[in-house]
C-alpha positions in Angstrom: 56.0 -104.9 20.0 55.4 -101.3 19.5 52.3 -99.7 21.2 49.7 -98.3 18.8 48.4 -94.8 19.8 44.7 -93.9 19.3 43.9 -91.2 16.7 43.7 -87.6 17.9 40.2 -85.8 17.8 39.9 -82.8 15.4 40.3 -79.5 17.0 37.0 -77.7 17.9 36.3 -74.2 16.2 35.9 -71.3 18.4 32.7 -69.3 18.6 34.3 -66.4 16.7 35.3 -68.6 13.9 31.8 -70.0 13.7 30.2 -66.6 13.7 32.5 -65.0 11.2 30.9 -66.5 8.0 27.5 -65.4 9.2 28.7 -61.9 9.9 30.2 -61.7 6.4 27.0 -62.8 4.8 25.1 -60.2 6.8 27.6 -57.5 5.8 27.3 -58.5 2.2 23.5 -58.4 2.4 23.6 -54.9 4.0 26.0 -53.8 1.3 23.7 -55.1 -1.4 20.7 -53.4 0.3 22.6 -50.2 0.5 23.6 -50.4 -3.1 20.0 -51.2 -4.1 18.7 -48.2 -2.1 21.3 -46.0 -3.7 20.2 -47.2 -7.1 16.6 -46.5 -6.2 17.4 -43.1 -4.9 19.4 -42.3 -8.1 16.6 -43.5 -10.3 14.1 -41.4 -8.4 16.4 -38.4 -8.6 16.8 -38.9 -12.4 13.1 -39.4 -12.7 12.4 -36.2 -10.9 15.0 -34.4 -13.0 13.5 -35.7 -16.2 10.0 -34.7 -15.0 11.3 -31.2 -14.2 12.9 -30.9 -17.6 9.7 -32.1 -19.2 7.7 -29.5 -17.2 10.1 -26.8 -18.2 9.9 -27.7 -21.8 6.1 -27.8 -21.7 6.2 -24.4 -19.9 8.4 -23.0 -22.6 6.2 -24.4 -25.3 3.1 -23.0 -23.7 4.8 -19.6 -23.3 6.1 -19.6 -26.9 2.6 -20.5 -28.2 1.0 -17.7 -26.1 3.7 -15.2 -27.2 3.1 -16.1 -30.9 -0.6 -15.6 -30.6 0.0 -12.4 -28.8 2.5 -11.1 -31.4 0.3 -12.2 -34.4 -2.8 -10.6 -32.9 -4.8 -13.8 -33.4 -5.8 -13.9 -29.8 -7.3 -10.4 -29.6 -9.1 -10.9 -32.9 -10.8 -14.0 -31.7 -11.3 -12.8 -28.1 -10.8 -9.1 -27.6 -10.1 -7.9 -24.1 -13.3 -6.5 -22.6 -13.4 -2.9 -21.2 -13.0 -2.3 -17.5 -16.0 -2.0 -15.2 -15.9 1.8 -15.6 -16.1 1.5 -19.4 -12.4 2.3 -20.0 -11.2 0.5 -23.1 -8.7 -2.3 -22.3 -5.4 -2.5 -24.1 -5.2 -5.2 -26.8 -1.6 -6.3 -26.0 0.3 -3.5 -27.9 1.5 -0.1 -26.8 0.6 2.0 -29.9 3.0 4.7 -29.0 6.1 2.5 -28.9 5.1 -0.7 -30.7 6.0 -2.7 -27.6 3.9 -5.6 -26.2 1.9 -5.5 -23.0 1.1 -8.9 -21.4 -2.4 -10.0 -22.1 -4.6 -11.0 -19.1 -6.1 -13.9 -21.0 -2.7 -15.5 -21.2 -1.6 -14.6 -17.7 -4.7 -16.3 -16.3 -4.4 -19.4 -18.5 -0.7 -20.2 -18.0 0.8 -22.0 -15.0 3.4 -20.2 -13.0 6.4 -21.6 -14.8 5.0 -20.9 -18.3 4.0 -17.4 -17.1 7.6 -16.6 -16.2 8.7 -17.7 -19.7 5.9 -15.7 -21.3 6.8 -12.5 -19.5 10.5 -13.1 -20.4 9.7 -13.4 -24.1 7.6 -10.2 -24.0 10.5 -8.4 -22.2 13.1 -9.6 -24.6 11.0 -8.6 -27.6 10.3 -5.1 -26.1 14.0 -4.6 -25.5 14.8 -5.5 -29.1 12.1 -3.2 -30.4 13.3 -0.3 -28.3 16.9 -0.9 -29.1 16.2 -0.9 -32.9 14.1 2.2 -32.5 17.0 3.9 -30.7 19.4 2.8 -33.4 17.1 4.0 -36.2 16.6 7.3 -34.4 20.4 7.7 -34.0 21.0 6.9 -37.6 18.3 9.3 -38.7 19.7 12.1 -36.5 23.2 11.5 -37.9 21.9 11.6 -41.5 19.8 14.6 -40.7 22.8 16.5 -39.3 25.0 15.4 -42.3 22.3 16.6 -44.7 22.0 20.0 -43.0 25.8 20.4 -43.1 25.8 19.4 -46.8 23.0 21.8 -47.6 24.6 24.6 -45.7 28.0 24.0 -47.4 26.3 23.7 -50.8 24.3 26.9 -50.1 27.5 28.8 -49.3 29.3 27.5 -52.4 26.3 28.5 -54.5 26.2 32.0 -53.0 29.8 32.5 -53.8 29.3 31.4 -57.4 26.3 33.7 -57.8 28.2 36.6 -56.4 31.0 35.9 -58.9 28.4 35.9 -61.7 26.9 39.3 -60.6 30.4 40.8 -60.2 31.2 40.0 -63.8 28.2 42.1 -64.9 28.8 44.9 -62.4 30.5 47.2 -64.9 27.9 46.7 -67.6 24.5 48.5 -68.0 21.6 46.4 -66.9 19.6 45.9 -70.0 17.2 43.0 -70.9 20.2 41.3 -72.7 22.6 41.5 -69.8 19.9 40.6 -67.2 19.0 37.6 -69.4 22.6 36.5 -69.5 23.1 36.9 -65.8 20.0 35.1 -64.8 20.7 32.3 -67.2 24.1 31.7 -65.5 22.4 31.8 -62.1 19.8 29.3 -63.3 22.7 26.9 -64.1 23.9 27.2 -60.5 20.5 27.0 -58.7 17.2 27.5 -60.5 15.4 28.3 -57.2 17.7 31.2 -56.4 17.4 32.6 -59.9 14.0 34.0 -59.0 15.4 35.7 -55.9 18.1 37.3 -58.0 15.6 38.4 -60.7 13.5 40.1 -58.0 16.5 41.9 -56.6 17.5 43.1 -60.1 14.0 44.3 -61.0 14.9 47.8 -59.7 17.3 48.0 -62.7 14.4 47.9 -65.1 11.5 49.8 -63.3 9.0 49.3 -66.2 9.2 45.5 -66.2 9.2 42.6 -63.7 11.5 39.8 -64.8 10.0 36.3 -64.6 12.3 33.3 -64.7 10.7 30.5 -66.7 11.4 26.9 -65.7 13.4 26.3 -68.9 15.9 29.0 -67.7 15.1 32.0 -69.8 13.4 35.2 -68.8 10.1 36.8 -69.7 9.8 40.6 -68.9 6.3 41.3 -67.7 5.2 44.9 -68.2 4.2 46.7 -65.0 1.6 48.6 -67.1 -0.7 47.2 -69.7 1.4 46.2 -72.7 3.2 43.3 -74.4 5.7 41.1 -72.7 9.3 41.3 -73.7 11.9 38.6 -74.0 11.2 34.9 -74.1 7.6 33.6 -74.3 6.0 33.2 -70.9 6.1 29.6 -69.9 3.1 28.3 -68.0 3.7 27.2 -64.4 4.4 23.5 -63.9 1.3 21.7 -62.8 1.3 20.2 -59.3 1.2 16.4 -58.7 -2.4 16.8 -57.6 -3.3 18.6 -60.8 -1.7 15.9 -62.8 -3.7 13.3 -61.0 -7.0 15.2 -61.5 -6.1 15.6 -65.2 -5.7 11.9 -65.5 -9.1 11.4 -63.8 -10.7 13.7 -66.3 -9.2 11.8 -69.2 -10.5 8.5 -67.7 -14.0 9.9 -67.2 -14.3 11.3 -70.8 -12.8 8.1 -72.3 -15.3 5.9 -70.4 -18.1 8.3 -71.4 -17.2 7.8 -75.0 -17.5 4.0 -74.7 -20.7 4.2 -72.7 -22.4 6.7 -74.9 -21.5 4.8 -78.1 -23.0 1.6 -76.6 -26.0 3.4 -75.2 -26.8 4.7 -78.7 -26.1 1.4 -80.4 -27.9 -0.8 -77.9 -30.7 1.1 -76.0 -31.2 -0.3 -72.5 -27.6 -1.7 -72.2 -27.0 0.4 -69.0 -30.1 -0.9 -67.3 -29.3 -4.5 -68.3 -25.8 -4.3 -66.9 -27.1 -2.8 -63.7 -29.7 -5.6 -63.3 -27.1 -8.3 -63.8 -24.9 -7.0 -61.0 -27.7 -6.5 -58.5 -26.9 -9.9 -57.0 -23.4 -8.6 -56.1 -25.0 -5.8 -54.1 -27.3 -8.1 -52.1 -24.6 -10.7 -51.1 -22.1 -8.1 -50.2 -24.2 -7.1 -47.1 -23.6 -10.5 -45.4 -21.3 -9.9 -42.4 -17.9 -11.6 -42.6 -18.4 -13.5 -45.9 -20.0 -10.7 -48.0 -16.8 -9.7 -49.7 -15.9 -13.2 -50.8 -19.5 -13.9 -51.9 -19.6 -10.6 -53.8 -16.4 -11.5 -55.7 -17.8 -14.9 -56.8 -21.2 -13.2 -57.7 -19.4 -10.6 -59.8 -17.6 -13.4 -61.7 -20.9 -15.1 -62.4 -22.5 -11.8 -63.5 -19.6 -11.0 -65.9 -19.8 -14.5 -67.4 -23.5 -13.9 -68.2 -22.7 -10.6 -70.0 -22.2 -10.2 -73.7 -18.9 -8.7 -74.9 -20.5 -5.3 -75.3 -22.0 -5.4 -71.8 -18.7 -6.3 -70.3 -17.1 -3.4 -72.1 -19.9 -1.1 -70.7 -19.3 -2.5 -67.2 -15.5 -1.8 -67.4 -16.1 1.8 -68.6 -18.7 2.3 -65.8 -16.2 0.9 -63.2 -13.5 3.2 -64.6 -15.7 6.2 -64.0 -16.4 5.0 -60.4 -12.7 4.6 -59.7 -11.9 8.0 -61.1 -14.7 9.6 -58.9 -13.4 7.7 -55.9 -9.8 8.9 -56.6 -8.8 5.2 -56.7 -6.1 3.6 -58.8 -7.3 1.2 -61.5 -7.4 -2.4 -60.4 -8.1 -1.7 -56.8 -10.7 -3.9 -55.1 -14.2 -2.6 -55.7 -16.7 -2.0 -53.0 -20.1 -2.2 -54.7 -21.7 0.1 -52.2 -19.2 2.9 -52.8 -19.2 2.3 -56.6 -23.0 2.5 -56.8 -23.1 5.6 -54.6 -20.6 7.4 -56.8 -21.8 6.2 -60.3 -25.6 6.2 -59.8 -25.9 9.9 -61.1 -24.0 9.0 -64.2 -25.3 5.6 -65.4 -28.8 4.3 -66.2 -30.0 2.0 -63.4 -32.2 -1.1 -63.5 -35.8 0.0 -63.7 -35.1 3.4 -65.2 -36.5 4.2 -68.7 -34.5 5.5 -71.6 -35.5 9.1 -70.8 -32.8 9.4 -68.2 -29.9 8.4 -70.6 -29.4 11.9 -72.1 -29.2 13.6 -68.7 -26.7 10.9 -67.5 -24.6 11.5 -70.5 -24.6 15.2 -69.9 -23.5 14.7 -66.2 -20.6 12.5 -67.3 -19.4 15.2 -69.7 -19.8 17.9 -67.0 -17.8 15.8 -64.5 -15.0 15.2 -67.0 -14.8 18.9 -67.8 -14.8 19.7 -64.1 -11.8 17.5 -63.6 -10.2 19.3 -66.6 -10.8 22.7 -65.0 -9.4 21.5 -61.6 -6.3 20.1 -63.4 -5.2 23.6 -64.5 -2.1 23.5 -66.6 -2.0 19.7 -66.4 -5.2 19.4 -68.5 -4.4 18.5 -72.1 -7.4 17.6 -74.3 -5.0 16.2 -76.9 -4.5 13.2 -74.7 -8.1 12.2 -75.4 -8.8 9.6 -78.1 -10.6 10.9 -81.3 -13.9 9.3 -80.1 -13.7 11.0 -76.7 -13.0 14.4 -78.4 -15.9 13.9 -80.8 -18.4 13.1 -78.0 -17.0 16.0 -76.0 -17.7 18.4 -78.9 -21.0 16.8 -80.1 -23.3 18.9 -77.9 -21.3 22.1 -78.8 -21.2 21.5 -82.6 -24.5 19.8 -83.5 -25.0 18.4 -87.0 -28.1 18.2 -89.1 -30.7 16.0 -87.3 -29.5 17.2 -83.9 -32.3 17.7 -81.3 -32.4 17.7 -77.5 -33.9 14.2 -77.6 -31.2 12.9 -79.9 -27.9 14.8 -79.4 -25.7 12.1 -80.9 -26.6 11.6 -84.5 -25.0 9.0 -86.7 -23.9 10.9 -89.8 -22.1 9.0 -92.6 -18.6 10.3 -93.1 -18.7 12.9 -90.3 -15.7 13.3 -88.1 -17.4 15.4 -85.4 -20.2 13.2 -84.3 -19.3 9.5 -83.9 -21.4 6.7 -85.2 -22.9 4.4 -82.6 
């Protein structure tokens, strides 16, 4: 019989084989811990980056807000920079000579370091842009100025050649009034300003007269001795712009006077009533800060309480004040200025009717004074028929005229208006 062998015992693992799984688990755990630490570090880094970006954005926003308040002037209006200890006025954030900005201490103290850097950078960028545009504008102006001078010089030389050609054509002819008039007329067509110079140069050809070039281009020969003028009728000099303005003021004063005088004669006391109704406007206008707004509302209320004739009187009174203040119609009215200028010319609240005549006379005198100052710009024909009649009424009194009643209502008259 065959012999049965006993089963073999399983082989025993070595120590290394037993430790290997444990080491692998430990290695995996270390790897996991390392990865976790890396994730934490990355998250913290990203968190710090985001926080830094948020701080930068907030700094930029704070700087932009400070720069806007600086540029708009809102900050110094609300909180002006105080003077220094020695009394020297502090700057208010703007260099008035260049228009550039100067950092304001109230912002420099209130901003954190990051925002302060951005604020200074915004101010610097703005100033560079302003100076660059100023330089560009100055360069363009210089170029245009040079071109204009060159053009004027060239034009002047061309005109001089043309004038010389005109005078050469008359060189062989006797210089009479006729030939001089022809020559100067041709020079006027070239350059009216130089015509006067040529006429003065040619005056020696006619020793008994001085040629005067009128603006329309013809010549009036003024005698050097008493005697009549020769040639074209003498044209008055063109009024200046200032004379034209003063003439317009004179017309406005006399037109307003006609309206006020007619209403004063028709409704005695109308001037005092109108002045009393606007007294509230004067009182509220004195309030600091809100006076102008309150005065505007008070004036609307006062005008609403007036009759149509009183409103017409108020408008005429205002027109006189604007003319006296040399102010365009429609400008915002300061009641203090208006009262100061118009009080000698209008009856005021509390005054009796005895002052009306003297006020009317002052209005006429002021209108005529403007007319005198206007010189050649004064044209009485621009006045309306009523204004001309009231202007002439004290000069051409009608039956019933007396110092106490200079404006008399006469049926059918065309000189003295009816009230």
